[in-house]
C-alpha positions in Angstrom: 0.0 0.0 0.1 1.6 3.3 -1.0 2.4 5.8 1.8 0.4 9.1 1.7 2.3 12.0 0.3 3.3 15.2 2.1 0.2 17.0 0.4 -2.2 14.6 1.8 -0.8 14.7 5.3 -1.0 18.4 5.2 -4.6 18.2 4.1 -5.4 15.7 6.8 -3.9 17.9 9.4 -6.0 21.0 8.2 -9.1 18.9 8.3 -8.4 17.8 12.0 -7.7 21.5 13.1 -10.9 22.6 11.4 -12.9 19.9 13.0 -11.4 20.8 16.3 -12.3 24.5 15.9 -15.9 23.6 14.9 -16.1 21.4 18.1 -14.8 24.3 20.3 -17.2 26.7 18.7 -20.1 24.3 19.0 -19.1 23.6 22.6 -18.8 27.4 23.3 -22.1 28.1 21.5 -23.8 25.4 23.6 -22.4 26.6 26.8 -23.6 30.1 26.2 -27.0 29.1 25.2 -27.3 26.8 28.3 -26.0 29.5 30.6 -28.4 32.0 29.1 -31.3 29.6 29.4 -30.4 28.8 33.1 -30.1 32.5 33.9 -33.5 33.3 32.2 -35.3 30.5 33.9 -34.0 31.6 37.2 -35.2 35.2 36.4 -38.6 33.9 35.4 -39.0 32.0 38.8 -37.7 34.8 40.9 -39.5 37.7 39.3 -42.4 36.5 37.0 -44.0 40.0 37.1 -41.0 41.4 35.3 -40.7 38.7 32.6 -43.3 39.7 30.1 -46.3 37.7 28.8 -44.5 34.8 27.6 -42.1 34.6 30.4 -45.0 34.8 33.0 -46.8 32.1 31.4 -43.6 29.8 31.4 -43.1 30.5 35.1 -46.7 29.8 35.8 -46.5 26.5 34.0 -43.2 25.5 35.8 -44.5 26.3 39.2 -47.8 24.6 38.5 -46.1 21.3 37.3 -43.1 21.1 39.7 -43.9 23.6 42.5 -40.7 24.8 44.5 -38.7 21.9 42.9 -38.8 23.9 39.6 -35.6 25.9 40.9 -33.5 22.6 40.4 -34.1 23.4 36.5 -32.0 26.5 36.3 -29.6 25.2 39.0 -29.0 22.1 37.0 -28.2 23.9 33.8 -25.8 26.3 35.5 -24.1 23.3 37.5 -23.5 21.4 34.2 -22.1 24.5 32.6 -19.8 25.1 35.5 -18.4 21.6 35.3 -17.7 21.9 31.7 -16.0 25.1 32.2 -13.8 23.6 34.9 -13.0 20.6 32.4 -14.1 17.9 35.0 -15.5 14.6 34.0 -19.2 14.7 33.3 -21.6 11.9 32.2 -23.0 11.6 28.7 -25.4 14.0 27.5 -28.4 11.6 27.4 -27.6 10.5 31.0 -27.5 14.2 32.1 -31.1 14.6 30.6 -32.2 11.6 32.4 -30.7 12.6 35.6 -32.1 16.1 35.4 -35.6 14.5 35.0 -35.2 12.1 37.7 -33.9 15.0 40.1 -36.9 17.1 39.2 -39.6 14.3 39.8 -37.9 13.0 43.0 -37.6 16.6 44.5 -41.1 17.4 43.7 -42.4 14.1 45.3 -40.2 14.8 48.5 -41.6 18.3 48.6 -45.2 16.9 48.2 -44.6 14.3 51.0 -43.1 17.0 53.3 -46.2 19.3 52.6 -48.6 16.5 53.4 -46.9 15.8 56.7 -46.9 19.4 57.6 -50.6 19.9 56.6 -49.8 22.2 53.6 -50.9 21.7 50.0 -48.8 19.1 48.2 -49.7 20.8 44.8 -48.3 24.1 46.1 -45.0 22.5 47.4 -44.3 20.0 44.6 -46.7 21.0 42.0 -49.1 18.7 40.0 -46.0 16.1 39.3 -45.2 16.0 43.1 -48.8 15.8 44.1 -49.5 12.8 42.0 -46.1 11.2 42.6 -46.3 11.5 46.4 -49.9 10.2 46.4 -48.9 7.1 44.2 -45.8 6.5 46.4 -47.7 6.7 49.7 -50.4 4.3 48.4 -47.8 1.7 47.5 -45.1 2.1 50.1 -46.6 4.2 52.8 -45.3 7.7 54.0 -41.9 6.4 55.3 -41.4 3.9 52.5 -42.3 6.6 50.0 -39.4 8.8 51.5 -36.8 6.0 51.4 -37.7 5.5 47.7 -37.5 9.1 46.5 -34.6 10.3 48.5 -32.0 7.9 47.0 -33.2 8.9 43.5 -32.5 12.6 44.2 -29.2 11.8 45.8 -28.0 9.8 42.7 -29.2 12.3 40.4 -27.5 15.3 42.0 -24.2 13.2 42.2 -24.5 12.8 38.4 -25.4 16.4 37.7 -23.0 18.1 40.0 -20.4 15.4 40.7 -21.1 15.6 44.5 -19.0 13.3 46.6 -21.2 12.7 49.8 -18.5 10.7 51.5 -16.0 13.4 51.2 -18.5 15.8 52.5 -19.2 14.0 55.6 -15.4 13.7 56.2 -15.0 17.2 55.8 -17.7 18.0 58.3 -16.3 15.5 60.8 -12.8 17.0 60.4 -14.1 20.5 60.8 -16.1 19.5 64.1 -13.0 17.4 65.3 -10.6 20.3 64.8 -12.8 22.7 66.4 -13.2 20.4 69.5 -9.4 19.8 69.7 -8.8 23.5 69.4 -11.4 24.1 72.2 -9.9 21.3 74.4 -6.4 22.7 73.9 -7.4 26.0 74.9 -9.1 24.6 77.9 -6.0 22.7 79.0 -4.0 25.8 78.4 -6.3 27.7 80.7 -6.2 25.2 83.3 -2.5 24.8 83.2 -2.1 28.5 83.6 -4.6 28.6 86.6 -2.5 25.7 88.3 0.7 27.5 87.7 -0.8 30.8 89.1 -2.1 28.8 92.2 1.2 27.2 92.7 3.1 30.6 92.4 0.7 32.3 94.9 1.1 29.2 97.3 4.9 29.2 97.0 6.6 32.6 97.6 10.1 33.2 96.6 12.6 31.8 98.8 14.6 34.2 100.9 18.3 34.3 100.4 20.4 32.6 103.3 22.6 35.2 105.1 26.3 34.6 104.8 28.4 33.6 107.8 30.1 36.3 109.8 33.5 37.3 108.5 33.0 35.4 105.0 32.2 36.8 101.7 28.6 36.7 100.3 27.7 33.2 99.2 26.9 32.5 95.4 23.4 32.6 94.2 22.8 28.9 95.1 24.6 28.6 98.6 25.2 25.3 100.3 24.4 26.6 103.8 20.9 26.9 105.2 19.4 29.2 107.8 15.7 28.4 107.4 13.8 27.1 110.2 13.7 23.3 111.1 11.2 21.3 109.2 9.2 18.7 111.2 6.3 17.8 108.9 6.9 19.1 105.5 10.0 19.7 103.3 11.2 23.2 103.0 10.7 24.5 99.5 11.5 28.1 100.1 8.8 28.6 102.9 10.7 30.0 105.9 7.6 31.4 107.6 6.2 29.6 110.8 2.6 30.2 109.5 3.3 28.3 106.3 5.1 25.4 108.3 2.0 25.3 110.6 -0.5 25.1 107.7 1.5 22.2 106.1 1.5 20.4 109.4 -2.4 20.6 109.7 -2.7 18.9 106.2 0.1 16.3 106.4 -0.3 12.9 107.6 0.7 12.0 111.2 4.4 12.4 111.3 6.2 12.3 114.6 8.5 15.1 115.1 12.2 14.4 115.8 13.2 13.6 119.4 14.8 16.6 121.1 17.7 14.4 122.0 18.2 13.0 118.4 21.1 14.3 116.4 18.5 15.3 113.9 16.5 17.6 116.3 17.4 20.7 114.2 17.4 18.9 110.9 16.7 21.2 108.0 15.3 19.8 104.6 17.1 21.0 101.3 15.6 24.1 99.9 14.4 24.2 96.3 16.9 26.9 95.3 19.7 24.2 95.5 18.3 23.0 92.2 18.3 24.7 88.9 15.5 26.2 87.1 15.0 25.4 83.5 16.7 27.7 80.9 14.8 29.7 78.3 12.6 27.3 76.5 10.9 29.7 74.1 9.2 27.7 71.2 9.8 24.4 72.8 7.0 22.0 74.3 3.8 21.4 72.6 3.5 21.9 68.9 1.3 24.7 67.6 -2.2 23.7 66.2 -1.0 24.2 62.5 1.6 21.6 63.0 -0.9 19.2 64.6 -3.3 19.6 61.8 -0.6 19.2 59.1 0.7 16.0 60.9 -2.8 14.6 61.2 -3.4 15.0 57.4 -0.1 13.3 56.5 -0.9 10.5 58.7 -4.3 9.9 57.3 -2.9 10.2 53.8 -0.1 7.9 54.4 -2.4 5.2 55.7 -4.7 5.7 52.6 -1.9 5.3 50.3 -1.5 1.8 51.7 -5.3 1.1 51.5 -5.9 1.6 55.2 -8.9 3.9 56.0 -8.4 5.5 59.3 -9.2 9.0 60.7 -7.5 11.0 63.4 -10.2 11.5 66.1 -8.0 12.9 68.8 -4.8 14.6 69.6 -3.0 14.7 73.1 -0.1 17.0 72.8 2.6 16.8 75.4 5.9 18.4 76.3 8.1 15.9 74.5 5.5 13.7 72.4 2.2 14.2 70.9 -0.2 11.2 70.7 -2.6 11.0 67.7 -5.6 8.7 68.1 -6.4 6.9 64.9 -9.9 5.4 64.5 -9.8 2.5 62.0 -12.7 2.3 59.5 -15.1 -0.9 59.9 -13.2 -4.1 58.6 -9.6 -2.6 59.1 -7.4 -4.8 61.2 -5.4 -3.2 63.9 -2.3 -5.4 62.7 -2.3 -3.9 59.4 -1.6 -0.3 60.9 1.1 -1.8 63.3 2.9 -3.4 60.3 3.3 0.0 58.6 5.1 1.7 61.7 8.3 2.1 59.7 6.4 3.6 56.7 4.5 6.1 59.0 7.8 7.3 60.6 9.4 7.8 57.1 6.4 9.8 55.8 6.3 11.9 59.1 10.2 12.3 59.0 10.3 11.4 62.6 13.3 10.1 64.5 11.1 7.3 65.7 7.4 6.7 66.6 5.5 4.2 69.0 2.4 2.6 68.3 -0.1 1.9 71.1 -2.5 -0.7 69.7 -5.1 -0.1 71.0 -5.2 2.5 73.4 -6.4 1.1 76.8 -10.2 2.0 77.2 -10.6 3.5 73.7 -11.5 2.2 70.4 -8.5 3.8 68.7 -4.8 3.2 67.9 -2.2 5.6 69.4 0.6 7.0 67.3 3.2 8.8 69.6 5.3 11.2 67.5 8.2 13.1 69.0 7.9 17.0 69.1 10.3 18.9 66.8 11.2 21.0 69.9 10.8 18.9 73.1 10.7 20.7 76.4 13.2 20.2 79.0 11.9 18.9 82.3 13.8 19.6 85.5 13.2 18.4 88.9 12.9 21.8 90.7 10.1 22.7 88.5 8.1 19.6 89.4 8.8 20.1 93.1 7.6 23.7 93.0 4.4 22.7 91.3 3.5 20.5 94.1 4.1 17.2 92.4 4.6 15.7 95.9 2.4 17.1 98.5 2.4 16.7 102.3 -0.2 14.0 102.2 2.1 11.8 100.1 3.9 8.9 101.6 7.5 9.4 102.4 8.5 6.6 100.0 6.8 8.4 97.0 8.9 9.9 94.2 8.7 11.9 91.0 8.5 9.9 87.8 8.1 12.9 85.5 5.6 14.3 83.1 3.2 12.0 81.3 2.5 12.2 77.5 -0.2 14.8 78.2 1.9 17.0 80.3 0.6 15.9 83.7 2.8 15.3 86.6 3.3 11.5 87.6 4.5 10.1 90.9 4.8 6.6 92.3 5.0 5.1 95.7 7.4 2.3 96.5 5.2 1.0 99.3 2.5 0.1 96.7 5.1 -1.5 94.2 6.6 -2.7 96.6 9.9 -3.1 94.6 11.2 -1.4 91.3 13.2 -2.7 88.4 15.1 0.0 86.2 16.8 -1.0 82.9 17.9 0.8 79.9 20.8 1.3 77.4 23.8 3.3 78.1 23.2 7.0 78.1 19.4 6.4 78.0 18.9 8.4 81.3 18.9 5.5 83.7 21.2 7.0 86.3 19.6 10.5 86.1 16.2 8.7 86.8 17.9 7.1 90.0 19.1 10.5 91.1 15.7 12.1 90.7 14.0 9.4 92.7 16.7 9.8 95.5 16.4 13.4 95.6 12.7 13.7 95.5 12.7 11.3 98.5 15.6 13.2 100.4 13.6 16.5 100.0 10.9 15.3 102.2 12.0 12.5 104.5 14.2 13.0 107.7 17.1 10.7 108.3 15.3 9.1 111.3 12.2 8.3 108.9 14.0 6.8 106.1 17.4 5.7 105.1 19.2 4.4 101.9 21.5 1.3 101.3 23.4 2.4 98.2 25.3 -0.1 96.2 27.3 1.1 93.3 29.7 -1.3 91.9 30.9 1.2 89.1 31.9 3.7 91.8 30.8 6.5 89.8 27.1 7.5 90.4 26.2 7.1 94.1 29.4 8.3 95.7 28.1 11.9 95.7 25.9 10.7 98.6 28.9 9.6 100.9 28.4 11.2 104.3 24.9 12.2 104.2 22.7 11.4 107.2 20.4 9.1 105.4 23.0 6.4 104.6 22.6 3.0 106.2 25.1 -0.1 106.1 23.8 -3.1 108.0 27.3 -4.4 108.0 29.0 -1.3 109.7 28.5 1.0 112.5 27.1 4.5 111.7 30.5 6.3 111.7 31.7 3.8 109.1 28.6 3.8 106.9 29.2 4.8 103.2 28.2 4.0 99.7 29.1 0.3 99.1 31.2 -0.2 96.0 32.8 -3.6 96.2 31.0 -6.8 95.2 32.1 -8.6 98.3 30.7 -5.9 100.6 27.5 -5.7 98.7 27.0 -9.5 99.0 27.7 -9.2 102.8 25.3 -6.2 102.9 22.4 -8.1 101.2 22.9 -11.1 103.5 22.8 -8.8 106.6 19.9 -7.1 105.3 18.2 -10.5 105.3 19.0 -11.1 108.9 18.0 -7.4 109.5 14.5 -8.1 108.0 14.2 -11.3 110.1 15.0 -9.3 113.3 12.3 -6.9 112.5 9.9 -9.7 111.9 10.6 -11.0 115.4 10.1 -7.6 116.9 6.8 -7.1 115.0 5.6 -10.6 116.1 6.3 -9.7 119.8 4.1 -6.5 119.5 1.4 -8.4 117.4 1.5 -6.0 114.4 1.5 -6.8 110.8 3.6 -4.0 109.1 5.8 -1.0 109.6 2.9 1.5 109.8 1.2 -0.7 112.4 4.3 -0.8 114.4 5.0 3.0 114.3 1.4 3.7 115.5 1.9 1.2 118.4 5.3 2.8 119.1 3.7 6.3 119.3 1.2 4.8 121.8 3.9 3.2 124.0 6.2 6.1 123.6 8.9 4.0 122.0 11.2 4.9 118.9 9.8 4.4 115.5 11.3 2.2 112.8 12.5 3.8 109.7 12.0 2.7 106.1 15.0 1.3 104.2 15.5 1.7 100.4 18.1 -0.5 98.8 19.4 1.0 95.6 21.7 -1.1 93.4 23.0 0.9 90.4 24.4 -1.9 88.4 22.9 -5.4 89.2 24.8 -7.0 86.3 28.3 -6.6 88.1 26.8 -8.3 91.2 25.3 -11.1 89.2 28.5 -11.7 87.3 30.6 -12.0 90.5 28.2 -13.4 93.2 25.2 -14.6 91.2 24.0 -17.3 93.6 24.1 -15.5 97.0 22.9 -12.2 95.4 19.9 -13.8 93.7 19.0 -15.7 96.9 19.2 -12.6 99.0 17.3 -10.4 96.5 14.7 -13.2 96.2 14.1 -13.5 100.0 14.1 -9.6 100.2 11.6 -9.3 97.5 9.3 -11.8 98.8 9.3 -10.7 102.5 10.7 -7.4 103.1 7.7 -5.2 102.2 6.0 -5.5 105.5 9.0 -4.4 107.5 9.6 -1.3 105.4 12.5 -2.5 103.2 12.2 -1.8 99.4 14.5 -2.7 96.6 15.3 -0.5 93.4 17.3 -2.6 91.0 19.0 -1.0 88.1 21.0 -2.4 85.0 22.0 -1.4 81.7 22.3 -5.1 80.6 18.5 -6.2 80.2 19.2 -9.8 79.5 17.9 -13.0 80.9 21.0 -13.9 82.7 20.8 -10.6 84.7 17.0 -10.1 84.9 16.3 -13.7 85.7 13.0 -15.3 86.0 13.2 -15.2 89.8 13.8 -11.4 89.8 11.1 -10.6 87.5 8.6 -12.6 89.3 9.1 -10.6 92.5 9.4 -7.1 90.9 6.2 -6.6 89.0 6.9 -2.7 88.7 9.4 -1.9 86.1 10.7 1.2 84.4 12.2 0.8 80.9 14.2 3.4 79.2 15.5 3.4 75.7 17.0 0.0 74.7 18.7 -1.2 71.7 16.4 -4.0 70.4 12.8 -5.4 70.9 14.2 -8.4 72.6 15.6 -6.3 75.4 12.3 -4.5 75.7 10.4 -7.8 76.1 12.9 -8.9 78.8 12.1 -5.8 81.0 8.3 -5.3 80.2 7.2 -8.5 78.5 6.2 -6.5 75.6 7.9 -4.2 72.8 8.0 -0.4 72.9 11.1 0.6 74.8 13.2 0.3 71.6 11.2 3.2 70.1 11.8 5.5 72.9 13.8 8.8 72.3 16.5 8.6 75.2 17.3 11.5 77.4 14.8 10.3 80.1 12.0 9.1 77.8 10.6 6.0 79.6 7.9 3.5 80.0 6.6 2.8 83.5 4.7 -0.5 84.1 2.7 -0.4 87.4 1.9 -3.4 89.3 -1.4 -5.1 87.6 -1.3 -2.7 84.7 -1.9 -4.2 81.1 0.2 -1.7 79.3 3.0 0.7 80.3 2.6 4.4 80.5 4.9 6.7 78.9 6.6 9.5 80.7 9.4 12.0 80.3 11.7 11.9 83.3 13.1 14.9 84.9 16.7 16.0 84.9 19.3 17.0 87.5 22.8 17.9 86.9 25.9 16.6 88.8 26.3 20.1 90.2 22.9 20.1 91.6 23.3 16.7 93.2 26.7 17.9 94.9 24.8 21.0 96.2 22.0 19.0 97.8 24.5 16.4 99.2 26.6 19.1 100.7 23.7 20.6 102.4 22.6 17.2 103.8 26.3 16.6 105.2 26.1 19.8 106.9 23.2 18.5 108.9 25.3 15.7 110.4 26.5 12.1 109.4 24.7 8.7 109.5 23.2 7.8 112.9 21.2 4.8 113.8 20.8 2.4 116.7 22.8 -0.9 116.7 20.7 -4.0 115.9 21.0 -7.7 116.9 22.2 -9.3 113.7 24.6 -11.8 115.0 24.6 -14.9 112.8 24.1 -18.4 114.3 27.1 -20.5 115.5 27.2 -22.6 112.4 27.2 -19.3 110.1 30.2 -17.9 112.0 32.1 -21.3 111.5 31.4 -20.9 107.6 33.5 -17.6 107.3 36.9 -19.2 107.5 36.0 -21.7 104.8 34.7 -18.9 102.6 31.3 -20.1 102.2 28.2 -17.9 102.7 25.4 -19.0 105.0 22.9 -19.0 102.2 25.2 -20.9 99.9 25.6 -23.6 102.5 21.8 -23.7 103.3 21.1 -24.0 99.5 23.6 -27.0 99.3 21.8 -28.8 102.3 18.4 -28.3 100.7 19.6 -29.5 97.3 20.9 -32.8 99.0 17.5 -33.3 100.7 15.7 -32.7 97.4 17.9 -35.1 95.4 18.6 -37.6 98.1 22.2 -37.8 96.9 25.4 -35.8 96.8 28.3 -35.6 94.5 30.9 -33.1 93.2 29.1 -33.1 89.7 25.8 -32.3 91.3 27.2 -29.2 93.4 29.1 -28.1 90.4 26.0 -28.0 88.3 24.3 -25.8 90.8 27.1 -23.5 91.9 29.0 -23.3 88.6 32.7 -23.9 89.8 34.5 -27.1 90.7 36.5 -25.4 93.3 33.3 -24.3 95.0 31.8 -27.9 94.8 35.0 -29.3 96.3 35.0 -26.8 99.2 31.3 -27.6 100.0 31.9 -31.3 100.1 34.8 -30.8 102.3 32.8 -28.6 104.7 29.9 -31.0 104.6 32.3 -33.8 105.6 34.0 -31.7 108.4 30.6 -30.9 109.9 29.8 -34.7 109.8 26.7 -34.3 107.5 28.2 -36.6 105.0 30.6 -39.5 105.4 32.5 -41.9 102.9 33.5 -45.3 104.6 36.9 -46.7 103.9 37.1 -48.6 100.6 33.9 -47.1 99.3 33.4 -44.4 96.7 29.9 -43.6 97.7 29.0 -40.9 100.1 26.8 -41.7 103.0 24.3 -39.1 103.8 23.0 -38.3 107.3 19.7 -36.8 106.3 18.4 -36.4 109.9 21.2 -34.3 111.0 21.0 -32.1 107.7 17.3 -31.5 108.5 18.2 -30.6 112.2 21.0 -28.3 110.9 18.5 -26.5 108.5 15.8 -26.2 111.3 18.2 -25.0 113.9 20.2 -22.4 111.7 18.1 -21.6 108.7 14.7 -21.8 110.0 13.6 -18.7 107.9 15.0 -19.8 104.7 12.5 -20.7 101.9 12.1 -24.5 101.6 13.4 -25.4 105.1 11.4 -28.4 106.6 8.9 -27.5 109.1 10.1 -28.2 112.9 
């Protein structure tokens, strides 16, 4: 077939251009005529008296046939014209005319139905067509059924004529109402926060500067000395007036003032000005409403791009993170949203997000996104806001700020023990310092004491010499922060004996716990017992060097020490199963997880993931006893210089002082010392022999992990006459009766000991 020539191609191109010009002219002419017709019909219906004879008759005919629904005719013509002018997709011409007829008929029928329900004339509202159609539909379907038949026809016809998207309209309305409600709630929270700050500022006057000592230069702005009045019932947060102290004493729980003969009779609690205020934080904290709205839209769009229909139904802005509440559409699985965690973080350009699926008590999925400019939370600010009041127990401490900016505290008596774990530089040690300082600011040395164990020799040594120190293995003048693993093991063993001694004392008085004992002591005029908080900064080092004895002592203390006022706070930067064993986890239901490296570490601490998504710098998850999901908080910050200032103030109040207690071990336990065997270790070996009904070096080695220790234990058992190997025999003869008597006599309080 011959190819067309250049002249033919040119002629074909001219014909196409001519045809295109004709189509455009035809479309322009049709558009102008349609627009003119629509405007003319609108003029006729609005002002028939000014439309002339023909126009008045046309208006009368339209009103008579369609009633008020006749207005749809000019509006539909103008709507079609507007869609074509905007070059939006429209239906075919025949479908448009059919849709226009359906819209007019259904609108007339609906107006006729409405008129009949209201007692008006259907012919006036819907015209002759509406009157006839509504009567026909009512006879067939009834009034309600007629409405259900006519309304969908009108909606579908309007969708074809105008291109209406009803679902998008509903979403827009819901979004408008939600944004309006969120803005109202945010303003309400802001006003409430300002009112709380105003009340706190009014209740806490500025602290008076401490006068300098005679013959010395003026102290720096944050002096170490103190000249405020002694505090008996509440800590001194810059309240030197006697009236303020009297008011606090009236609202505080019953706290016995110090004995006049006590070395702490003139004890002064630390002042708030020993801590630093936050620096200028202009532009930090909760994100503005514009950023929240933009993030909400990006979040919804990201999920829609993956075929997940969900809407943001609530926003909770906080000082460090903002939580967006996603409500999935019907049929959307929560797991499909969780699987897109990385995609959401990428779309939002966030350092890391955390999904809470679902939010406890709500039918929504929480998406916690870090704020671009997080706020800096300091301990002094929380203390001055009244995070801990005079009615709170002495063992209460500050956790930080929750995700919605509310102050969060916890009580060791309710826990009753705490496990803190997190990676290096996650804020674990700072959290411990905040806990210790928030307790030191309120408790006198005769009310509460600390046993501090710091194998790293770096974090707890600031507190050497403070009057709150307690060492169950040393006299008060020799009490200090414990830094060696051997001393730590001895201290934990002595604490077990200290606990047993308190139980015996409580049993003699017929009381169940330390609170009941102190009430009875007040009635009898005797000395009260103090709380003891054991803080171990690095549990992994102790478990590595003295695993068996440390784990046994921790187990006994965790199971029984609560009633006698002893509470454990264990901390580690190695959240692995060989450090946080099943025995330790079972007895420490309350846990704090800071940022960790992997999801496995998070599951070791919390039994669930989430800690790997934290931001560090004090960002933490707190799992309370009995809680199903942990709560996210931002921990407060204290610097090394602040700790030194508070510790120096406490050292000025005097050194450690406590009455000696009877903790002498049994005669057998004293005999074990020269052999290098701990009493708990010896008791464990005896119980193992009773349980297995045999003894061998391999059996002891499998339990104690060392051939040398197994050999030492076998020799000690033979020396004590508990086992014997006859001449010419390789089998040990075990004297089970003597072993049971030894356990009952010397280790009656140890778990698993046979009953006497």
